C-alpha positions in Angstrom: 17.0 88.2 -39.0 17.1 85.4 -41.6 14.4 84.2 -43.5 13.3 80.0 -42.3 15.1 77.4 -45.0 13.1 76.1 -47.6 13.6 72.3 -47.0 11.3 71.0 -49.5 10.2 72.5 -52.7 7.8 71.2 -55.1 7.2 72.8 -58.9 4.0 72.1 -60.7 4.1 68.3 -60.1 1.6 65.9 -62.8 0.6 62.7 -62.5 -1.9 60.6 -64.8 -2.8 57.0 -63.8 -4.1 56.2 -68.0 -7.2 58.2 -68.0 -7.2 59.6 -64.3 -5.2 63.3 -64.1 -4.6 62.4 -60.3 -2.4 65.6 -60.3 -2.2 68.2 -62.7 -0.2 71.1 -61.2 0.9 70.7 -57.4 3.2 73.5 -56.1 4.3 74.1 -52.2 6.6 74.7 -50.1 8.3 73.7 -46.7 10.7 75.7 -44.5 13.0 74.1 -42.0 10.6 74.7 -38.5 7.3 74.1 -40.0 4.5 72.8 -39.6 2.5 72.9 -43.1 -0.7 70.8 -43.6 -2.0 69.8 -47.2 -5.4 69.7 -47.6 -8.0 69.3 -49.9 -11.5 66.9 -51.0 -10.9 63.7 -51.6 -9.2 62.6 -54.6 -7.7 66.2 -54.9 -4.9 64.3 -55.4 -3.2 64.5 -52.0 -2.1 61.1 -51.4 -0.2 61.2 -54.8 1.3 63.9 -54.3 2.8 62.0 -51.0 3.9 59.1 -52.7 5.0 60.8 -55.3 7.5 62.7 -52.9 8.3 59.3 -51.8 9.5 56.9 -54.0 6.3 55.2 -54.6 5.3 56.7 -57.5 7.7 58.5 -60.5 6.3 62.3 -61.6 4.4 62.8 -65.1 5.7 66.7 -64.9 7.0 68.7 -62.3 9.4 69.9 -59.7 11.2 68.5 -56.5 13.8 70.2 -54.8 15.6 69.5 -51.5 17.8 72.6 -49.9 17.8 73.6 -53.4 18.7 70.3 -55.2 16.8 68.7 -57.6 15.7 65.1 -56.6 13.7 62.4 -58.5 13.4 59.2 -56.4 12.9 55.7 -58.3 11.9 54.2 -54.2 11.0 55.0 -50.9 14.4 53.8 -50.0 15.8 55.9 -52.4 13.4 59.4 -50.9 14.1 57.9 -47.3 18.3 58.4 -48.0 17.2 62.1 -48.8 15.1 62.3 -45.6 11.7 61.8 -46.3 9.8 59.4 -44.5 5.8 59.2 -45.0 3.2 57.6 -42.5 1.1 56.4 -45.3 -3.4 57.1 -45.1 -3.1 52.8 -44.6 -0.8 51.1 -43.0 2.5 49.9 -44.9 2.8 47.1 -43.5 3.8 43.5 -44.4 0.9 41.5 -42.8 2.7 37.6 -42.7 6.2 39.2 -41.2 6.5 39.9 -37.5 6.9 43.8 -36.1 10.7 43.6 -36.4 11.0 41.9 -39.6 9.1 44.9 -41.2 11.0 47.3 -39.4 14.0 45.7 -40.7 13.0 45.7 -43.8 12.9 50.0 -44.1 16.0 49.7 -42.0 14.6 51.2 -38.7 16.5 50.8 -35.5 14.5 48.1 -34.0 16.0 50.3 -30.7 14.9 53.3 -31.8 11.5 52.3 -33.0 10.8 50.2 -29.5 11.6 53.5 -28.1 9.0 55.8 -30.6 6.4 53.3 -29.4 6.8 53.7 -25.6 6.8 57.2 -26.3 3.6 56.3 -28.0 1.9 54.4 -25.3 2.5 50.7 -26.3 4.8 49.5 -23.4 7.1 46.9 -24.2 6.0 46.5 -27.8 5.9 42.7 -29.0 7.9 43.1 -31.6 7.9 39.1 -32.7 3.9 39.6 -32.9 2.4 39.3 -36.2 1.2 42.0 -37.8 -1.8 40.9 -39.0 -2.8 39.9 -35.2 -2.6 43.5 -34.2 -6.1 46.0 -34.2 -5.3 48.7 -36.5 -4.6 51.1 -34.4 -1.7 49.8 -33.1 -0.3 49.4 -36.9 -1.3 52.8 -37.1 1.6 53.7 -34.2 3.8 51.6 -35.6 3.7 53.3 -39.1 5.0 56.1 -37.1 7.2 54.8 -34.8 8.9 52.9 -38.2 9.4 55.9 -39.4 10.7 58.3 -36.7 12.6 55.8 -35.7 14.3 56.9 -39.7 14.7 60.3 -38.4 13.8 62.3 -40.9 14.5 65.9 -42.1 11.2 65.8 -43.8 8.2 63.8 -42.1 4.8 63.3 -43.8 1.1 62.3 -42.3 -1.5 61.0 -44.3 -4.1 61.1 -41.5 -2.5 58.6 -38.8 -5.0 61.1 -36.4 -8.5 59.8 -38.2 -8.5 56.3 -36.6 -6.8 57.3 -33.2 -8.2 58.3 -29.8 -7.6 61.8 -28.7 -4.6 60.9 -25.7 -3.0 58.7 -28.7 -3.7 61.8 -30.7 -2.3 63.8 -28.4 0.9 62.2 -28.2 1.5 62.5 -31.2 1.0 66.3 -31.5 3.5 66.3 -29.2 5.7 64.1 -31.1 5.1 66.6 -34.0 6.0 69.8 -32.7 9.3 68.6 -31.3 10.3 67.7 -35.0 9.2 71.1 -35.4 11.7 72.8 -32.2 14.1 70.1 -33.9 14.2 72.6 -37.2 12.4 69.6 -39.5 9.8 69.7 -41.4 6.5 68.4 -41.5 3.4 67.5 -44.1 0.2 66.6 -42.2 -2.4 65.4 -44.0 -6.1 65.4 -42.0 -9.6 66.7 -43.0 -9.8 67.6 -38.7 -10.0 71.5 -39.0 -9.5 71.5 -35.5 -5.9 69.7 -35.5 -5.0 72.0 -38.0 -5.2 74.8 -36.7 -4.2 74.2 -33.1 -0.9 72.2 -35.4 -0.5 73.4 -38.6 2.0 76.3 -39.2 0.2 77.2 -42.7 -2.0 75.4 -45.2 -1.9 74.0 -48.8 -4.8 73.5 -51.0 -4.9 71.1 -53.2 -8.7 71.0 -55.5 -8.8 68.7 -58.9 -5.0 68.3 -58.8 -4.1 71.3 -58.6 -2.8 74.3 -55.8 -5.6 76.1 -55.7 -3.3 78.1 -52.6 -2.2 79.0 -49.2 -3.4 80.5 -45.9 -2.0 80.8 -42.3 -3.6 78.5 -40.0 -4.3 81.1 -37.2 -7.8 80.8 -36.0 -10.6 82.2 -38.1 -8.7 80.9 -41.4 -11.5 77.8 -41.5 -13.7 78.9 -43.5 -10.8 79.7 -45.9 -9.5 76.6 -46.2 -13.5 75.0 -46.9 -13.5 77.8 -49.6 -9.9 76.5 -51.0 -10.8 73.1 -50.7 -14.4 73.2 -53.0 -14.1 76.2 -54.2 -16.5 79.4 -53.1 -19.9 78.5 -54.9 -19.5 74.8 -53.8 -19.1 76.2 -50.3 -21.9 77.7 -49.2 -24.0 75.3 -50.7 -22.5 73.0 -48.3 -22.9 75.3 -45.4 -26.6 76.1 -46.5 -27.5 72.7 -46.7 -26.3 70.9 -43.8 -28.3 68.3 -42.8 -30.5 68.8 -38.8 -32.0 65.6 -37.6 -35.2 64.5 -37.8 -37.9 63.1 -35.4 -37.9 58.7 -35.1 -40.6 57.7 -36.3 -41.9 56.1 -32.5 -42.9 52.7 -33.9 -44.0 50.5 -30.5 -41.7 48.3 -31.8 -38.1 48.6 -31.8 -35.9 48.3 -35.2 -33.4 47.1 -33.0 -33.0 45.5 -29.1 -30.0 45.1 -26.9 -30.3 44.2 -23.7 -27.5 43.7 -21.1 -25.3 42.2 -23.8 -21.9 41.0 -22.6 -18.2 40.3 -24.8 -14.7 39.7 -24.4 -13.4 42.5 -21.9 -14.5 45.2 -22.4 -18.4 45.2 -23.4 -20.2 44.8 -20.5 -23.0 45.3 -20.3 -25.3 47.3 -22.7 -29.0 48.3 -23.4 -30.9 50.5 -26.0 -33.4 50.7 -28.4 -33.6 51.9 -31.6 -36.4 52.7 -33.8 -37.7 52.9 -37.3 -36.9 56.1 -39.1 -34.0 56.7 -36.0 -30.7 57.6 -36.5 -28.8 57.0 -32.9 -25.1 57.7 -32.0 -22.8 55.9 -30.1 -19.9 58.4 -28.4 -16.8 57.0 -26.7 -13.3 56.9 -26.4 -11.1 54.1 -28.0 -12.1 50.6 -25.7 -15.4 50.9 -24.5 -16.5 48.5 -26.1 -18.0 50.2 -29.7 -16.3 48.0 -31.5 -17.5 44.4 -29.7 -21.2 46.1 -30.3 -21.1 46.7 -33.5 -19.3 43.1 -34.3 -21.8 41.1 -31.7 -24.9 43.1 -33.9 -23.3 42.5 -37.4 -22.6 39.2 -36.6 -18.4 39.5 -36.2 -18.3 37.9 -33.1 -20.8 35.7 -30.7 -21.7 37.9 -27.4 -20.9 36.1 -23.7 -24.2 37.3 -22.4 -27.5 39.3 -23.1 -29.9 39.6 -26.0 -30.1 41.0 -29.3 -34.0 41.4 -31.1 -34.3 43.5 -34.3 -37.9 43.7 -35.5 -38.9 42.1 -32.4 -37.6 38.5 -33.3 -34.2 37.4 -31.2 -31.4 36.9 -32.5 -28.8 34.6 -32.6 -26.0 34.9 -35.3 -22.8 33.3 -36.4 -22.0 34.6 -38.8 -22.3 38.4 -40.6 -24.3 36.2 -43.3 -27.4 35.9 -41.1 -27.3 38.8 -39.8 -27.5 40.5 -43.3 -30.1 37.6 -44.4 -31.9 39.5 -41.0 -32.0 43.2 -42.8 -28.5 44.7 -40.4 -25.6 46.0 -42.0 -22.0 47.1 -41.0 -20.1 49.6 -42.9 -16.7 49.1 -41.0 -14.1 51.5 -39.6 -11.3 49.9 -42.2 -12.7 49.6 -45.5 -9.7 47.1 -46.2 -11.5 44.1 -44.3 -14.6 44.5 -46.8 -13.4 46.0 -50.3 -12.1 43.4 -52.8 -9.4 46.1 -53.9 -8.4 44.5 -57.5 -12.2 44.7 -58.7 -14.1 47.1 -60.2 -16.9 49.8 -58.6 -19.2 47.9 -59.9 -18.2 44.5 -59.1 -18.0 46.1 -55.4 -21.2 47.5 -54.9 -23.1 44.4 -56.0 -20.9 41.8 -54.0 -23.7 41.2 -51.5 -27.0 41.3 -54.2 -25.0 37.7 -55.4 -25.0 34.3 -52.9 -21.6 31.9 -53.1 -19.4 32.0 -56.1 -20.1 29.6 -58.2 -17.0 30.4 -60.1 -14.6 33.2 -60.2 -14.6 35.9 -62.6 -15.7 38.9 -63.3 -19.6 39.0 -61.9 -22.7 39.0 -63.6 -24.0 42.1 -63.7 -27.9 42.6 -65.8 -29.8 41.2 -62.9 -28.6 44.1 -60.5 -27.0 46.9 -63.1 -29.7 49.5 -62.1 -30.1 49.3 -58.6 -26.0 49.5 -58.3 -25.6 51.8 -60.8 -28.2 54.1 -58.9 -26.3 53.8 -55.8 -23.3 54.7 -57.8 -25.2 58.1 -59.1 -26.3 58.9 -55.3 -22.9 58.5 -53.9 -21.5 60.9 -56.4 -18.8 58.1 -56.3 -15.6 58.4 -58.7 -16.0 56.0 -61.3 -13.0 57.1 -63.6 -10.9 54.6 -61.9 -13.5 52.3 -63.0 -11.2 48.8 -63.3 -10.4 48.7 -59.9 -11.3 49.6 -56.5 -7.9 50.7 -55.0 -6.9 53.3 -57.3 -9.4 55.6 -55.6 -8.7 58.0 -53.2 -9.9 57.0 -49.3 -13.5 58.8 -49.7 -14.9 57.4 -52.3 -13.6 53.8 -51.4 -15.7 54.4 -48.4 -18.3 56.0 -50.9 -18.8 52.4 -52.0 -19.1 50.7 -49.3 -21.5 52.2 -48.5 -22.7 52.4 -52.1 -23.0 48.5 -51.3 -26.1 49.0 -48.9 -27.9 51.2 -50.9 -28.0 49.0 -53.8 -29.7 46.2 -51.4 -32.4 45.6 -49.4 -31.5 46.1 -45.7 -33.4 46.9 -42.4 -31.2 48.6 -39.7 -27.9 49.8 -40.9 -24.9 49.8 -38.5 -21.7 52.7 -39.9 -18.8 52.0 -37.7 -17.0 55.9 -38.1 -17.9 56.0 -41.4 -16.5 59.5 -42.6 -13.2 58.8 -41.3 -10.6 60.2 -43.4 -12.9 62.1 -45.2 -13.2 65.6 -46.4 -15.9 67.6 -45.1 -18.0 67.8 -48.8 -18.6 64.5 -48.8 -19.3 63.5 -44.8 -21.9 66.6 -45.1 -23.0 64.1 -48.1 -22.7 61.4 -46.0 -25.4 62.8 -43.0 -27.7 64.0 -45.7 -28.0 60.2 -47.0 -28.4 59.1 -43.3 -31.0 61.3 -42.3 -32.4 60.5 -46.3 -32.4 56.9 -45.6 -33.7 57.2 -41.6 -36.9 58.8 -43.3 -37.9 56.5 -45.5 -37.9 54.0 -42.9 -34.4 52.7 -42.3 -33.3 53.1 -38.7 -28.7 53.2 -38.6 -26.8 53.3 -35.7 -23.4 55.5 -36.4 -20.4 55.3 -34.0 -18.5 58.3 -34.9 -14.9 59.4 -33.5 -16.0 62.4 -34.1 -18.1 64.6 -31.9 -19.4 67.2 -33.9 -21.1 64.9 -35.8 -22.9 63.7 -34.0 -25.7 66.7 -33.8 -25.1 66.9 -37.8 -26.3 63.3 -38.0 -28.4 61.8 -35.0 -31.4 62.2 -33.2 -30.4 60.5 -29.6 -27.3 59.4 -28.3 -25.5 57.0 -26.2 -22.7 57.3 -24.0 -20.2 54.2 -23.6 -17.2 54.2 -20.8 -16.4 51.3 -18.8 -18.3 48.5 -21.6 -21.4 50.6 -20.1 -24.1 53.3 -20.8 -23.6 56.0 -18.8 -25.6 58.6 -20.4 -28.5 59.5 -23.0 -29.8 62.1 -24.0 -31.2 64.2 -27.6 -28.8 65.1 -29.8 -29.5 69.1 -29.0 -28.1 68.1 -25.9 -25.0 66.5 -27.0 -22.2 70.1 -27.2 -18.5 68.8 -27.5 -18.4 69.4 -23.6 -20.8 67.5 -22.6 -19.7 64.2 -24.9 -16.6 64.6 -23.4 -17.1 64.5 -20.3 -19.4 61.9 -20.1 -16.5 59.7 -22.4 -14.4 60.3 -19.8 -16.2 59.1 -17.2 -17.8 62.1 -15.3 -21.0 61.2 -15.1 -23.1 59.3 -12.9 -24.2 56.0 -15.2 -26.8 55.9 -16.1 -28.8 53.2 -13.5 -27.2 54.6 -11.1 -29.1 58.2 -11.7 -32.4 56.9 -11.8 
């Protein structure tokens, strides 16, 4: 039996951005009929490699061959003509254009894109809608459908499932398997080990811009992948220092109390109390009211009914600034909504410490420099690309969003899927930080789409289904099977069971 054809070979790719070396020596081989994981910690160079392969960046060195022919792409259009198309970590769509106009920009056939959107669960897609008016998850699916409509021989997918619920992720997995069965190749970037194990044939691992190894993704390969990603000593240290939930302070007055909260179509009736010194987890499938819940508490949207109390005081927030003044701050899932990408790391971290800006230009840092520097050190933010936040990896951008509030005074931290698209080492770092904040008396409300995180970071968890609380349990009880059953509504509602 002949060996599968090598669709893509990458040898010794290098890329530098000023003083920052993004890639030093990246290599991989993709075979026909293969799904290959591209793994690495945040900042390892994965997204840079994908952007070089698809013509967004030019390489400073190294070679790319497709079916044995050397290639060098000067634009995404040239890469697309050669059969390489990518779905990037953040949707590459123009907000002020319609869906149809974005499809035309990429020369994607409209009928084919419609068909793929239907396959992905968007029945009768409105291609006349403006991209800016669509939710983030829909944008991810549009981006994927646009790529599929080009019928590429090599499909590159960068962290698409990090923002999607399980049912949509399953649809994407089915499409990826279909691509493999057709003899095409897929490079799949994900930090979710379970996805890599069930979907991918092999994994190539980058560390500090260098390919450090490749391995088959048979069951039990997870630890080997982690060791390659982090280095043996760091991986062992991370495993030994995994955070464990503590006990809440049990203060008589909750830090945050929500009573019969309602908002929009999805949030129907949610009540809970969050105590100082506690990390309370929220678990739910997509569209069960969790986004509306966090938005109401953070002052992003108004509620239709119910009450919010913080430290005993009834609150009515009409703007996020009202919540911030009350000591309630939000780390959103979509970091693009909360950052100034063309400003420096330190300006982004320091931003909440200042009132309305009296003028445009650099923000004066003298008064807050110590707290800002301490927050950056505490989260080990990579500051090599200090000049602009947009040059950081996704994981480091998320660290900046959390560091922003560490440099400010807050009492209640709302974290909405804060470890989405973040490598395992950074995840453990964030879990440990949340425990540390709780131990110091802060209250943390944490929604996560990755159910195993609940037991690592939380004291208690409540499960939402149909916009209501259907289960409450301690973190020790919250194994993945129990959470999944509750999240699918396979338990009696709390009020019915009482």
